VMD Tcl script that draws the C-alpha trace (Angstrom):
set ca {
  {155.16 277.30 -29.71}
  {155.95 280.30 -27.49}
  {158.55 281.54 -29.94}
  {155.89 281.46 -32.70}
  {153.55 283.62 -30.63}
  {156.35 285.96 -29.61}
  {157.61 286.33 -33.15}
  {154.09 286.91 -34.45}
  {153.45 289.64 -31.88}
  {156.82 291.24 -32.48}
  {156.45 291.22 -36.26}
  {152.98 292.63 -35.94}
  {154.17 295.51 -33.80}
  {157.04 296.10 -36.22}
  {154.50 296.31 -39.00}
  {152.75 299.08 -37.13}
  {156.07 300.85 -37.06}
  {156.68 300.32 -40.75}
  {153.23 301.54 -41.70}
  {153.67 305.04 -40.28}
  {156.33 307.44 -41.51}
  {157.74 310.26 -39.39}
  {157.82 313.83 -40.67}
  {161.04 315.01 -42.33}
  {163.77 315.50 -39.75}
  {161.80 313.77 -37.00}
  {163.48 310.95 -35.07}
  {162.26 307.74 -36.74}
  {161.15 306.13 -33.50}
  {159.51 309.27 -32.10}
  {156.62 308.78 -34.53}
  {155.90 305.47 -32.81}
  {155.88 306.72 -29.23}
  {152.33 305.41 -28.84}
  {153.78 301.85 -28.64}
  {156.46 302.59 -26.07}
  {155.42 301.66 -22.56}
  {153.86 298.87 -20.58}
  {150.90 296.78 -21.76}
  {149.00 294.07 -19.87}
  {146.21 291.71 -20.74}
  {145.91 288.22 -22.08}
  {146.83 285.95 -24.92}
  {144.13 283.53 -26.00}
  {145.36 280.81 -28.32}
  {144.06 277.71 -30.02}
  {145.98 274.78 -28.54}
  {148.29 273.15 -31.07}
  {147.59 269.71 -29.59}
  {143.94 269.48 -30.61}
  {143.14 272.70 -32.55}
  {139.93 272.98 -30.47}
  {140.87 273.96 -26.93}
  {141.28 277.69 -26.24}
  {143.91 278.59 -23.64}
  {144.18 282.00 -21.95}
  {147.38 283.26 -20.42}
  {147.97 286.50 -18.51}
  {150.40 288.43 -20.70}
  {152.46 291.59 -20.48}
  {154.53 293.51 -22.97}
  {157.12 296.18 -22.26}
  {158.20 298.20 -25.31}
  {161.27 300.48 -25.17}
  {163.58 302.17 -27.64}
  {166.91 300.40 -28.04}
  {170.00 302.08 -26.67}
  {171.26 302.91 -30.16}
  {167.87 304.32 -31.23}
  {167.57 302.15 -34.35}
  {164.93 299.72 -33.13}
  {162.40 298.89 -30.47}
  {162.94 296.25 -27.83}
  {159.88 294.17 -26.92}
  {159.89 292.16 -23.71}
  {157.05 289.65 -23.46}
  {155.99 287.75 -20.35}
  {153.38 284.96 -20.17}
  {152.12 283.24 -17.03}
  {151.46 279.55 -17.67}
  {148.53 277.76 -16.01}
  {151.00 276.08 -13.63}
  {152.29 279.52 -12.51}
  {155.55 279.31 -14.46}
  {156.50 282.55 -16.26}
  {157.87 282.42 -19.83}
  {159.74 285.49 -21.09}
  {161.34 286.57 -24.33}
  {162.90 289.71 -25.74}
  {162.64 290.63 -29.41}
  {164.36 293.46 -31.30}
  {162.46 295.07 -34.15}
  {163.87 297.14 -37.00}
  {163.00 298.02 -40.56}
  {165.07 296.55 -43.34}
  {165.41 297.85 -46.91}
  {163.34 294.83 -48.04}
  {160.38 295.55 -45.76}
  {159.27 294.67 -42.27}
  {161.52 292.00 -40.85}
  {161.79 289.95 -37.70}
  {162.75 286.48 -38.69}
  {160.37 286.66 -41.65}
  {159.43 289.27 -44.24}
  {155.82 290.50 -43.99}
  {153.64 292.28 -46.59}
  {151.39 295.12 -45.49}
  {147.97 294.41 -46.95}
  {146.16 297.33 -45.32}
  {147.16 300.34 -43.23}
  {144.65 302.84 -41.87}
  {145.58 305.47 -39.31}
  {143.51 308.13 -37.59}
  {146.22 309.61 -35.44}
  {143.98 312.34 -34.00}
  {141.58 309.65 -32.76}
  {144.39 307.38 -31.54}
  {143.29 304.60 -33.91}
  {145.58 302.46 -36.02}
  {144.65 299.39 -38.09}
  {147.15 297.26 -39.91}
  {146.79 293.96 -41.75}
  {149.92 291.89 -42.49}
  {150.34 288.67 -44.39}
  {153.07 286.16 -45.13}
  {153.46 282.58 -46.27}
  {154.92 280.25 -43.68}
  {154.13 277.27 -41.48}
  {151.71 276.71 -38.65}
  {151.80 273.51 -36.65}
  {154.19 272.03 -39.24}
  {151.88 272.73 -42.21}
  {152.28 275.25 -45.03}
  {149.95 278.17 -44.44}
  {149.07 281.75 -45.15}
  {149.38 283.71 -41.90}
  {147.46 286.96 -41.49}
  {147.76 289.37 -38.58}
  {145.34 292.18 -37.90}
  {146.52 294.84 -35.49}
  {144.09 297.30 -34.00}
  {145.10 300.10 -31.65}
  {142.24 302.13 -30.22}
  {143.41 304.59 -27.61}
  {144.98 302.50 -24.85}
  {143.81 299.14 -26.21}
  {145.92 296.93 -28.47}
  {144.46 293.83 -30.13}
  {146.48 291.50 -32.36}
  {144.60 288.68 -34.09}
  {146.34 285.91 -36.02}
  {144.40 283.94 -38.63}
  {145.86 280.87 -40.35}
  {144.70 279.35 -43.64}
  {146.39 276.07 -44.49}
  {147.47 275.39 -48.07}
  {144.67 273.75 -50.04}
  {141.99 275.18 -47.74}
  {139.87 278.32 -47.85}
  {138.88 278.15 -44.17}
  {140.78 280.42 -41.79}
  {141.17 279.54 -38.13}
  {141.96 282.03 -35.42}
  {145.24 280.79 -33.97}
  {145.62 283.47 -31.32}
  {144.56 286.88 -30.12}
  {146.31 289.32 -27.82}
  {144.10 291.75 -25.91}
  {146.31 294.28 -24.14}
  {145.74 297.59 -22.36}
  {148.30 300.30 -21.71}
  {149.20 300.41 -18.02}
  {151.70 303.28 -17.78}
}
mol new
graphics top color blue
foreach p $ca { graphics top sphere $p radius 0.5 }
foreach p [lrange $ca 0 end-1] q [lrange $ca 1 end] { graphics top cylinder $p $q radius 0.2 }
display resetview
């Protein structure tokens, strides 16, 4: 389960990166400097056991450029209710086929108001959630120092979307 959340967050952030293009001659990652840094907040998710219980975990994200400058490195940390800390590191990079981190994502919508510090991105892919075929949709919203990532899941054969998780993070550096 944690890997699913981590991969979803990482792919979503990669999609932000893929949705904005640097000016000619500009370092590719420099255009995405707004993501680099430390973020803290919480992850609220719909428990996979009963699909009713909402669980909130204190969460942090540290985003840095990779040593070779070709990707971003995302280090996630979650504090479990029992005090145990789960961590994971993901590496994000563009591929010629699109936005990739374990899965290929389509950009459905990209709206950027750089001068206002606002970015909105909607991504979608077909995959699985809780062992069932589903359409997975991520909406990313950056407003100033606030980052929200919301994951909606629609199972095959259904038209009803459920909110699987939502990250609410604030820049801390």
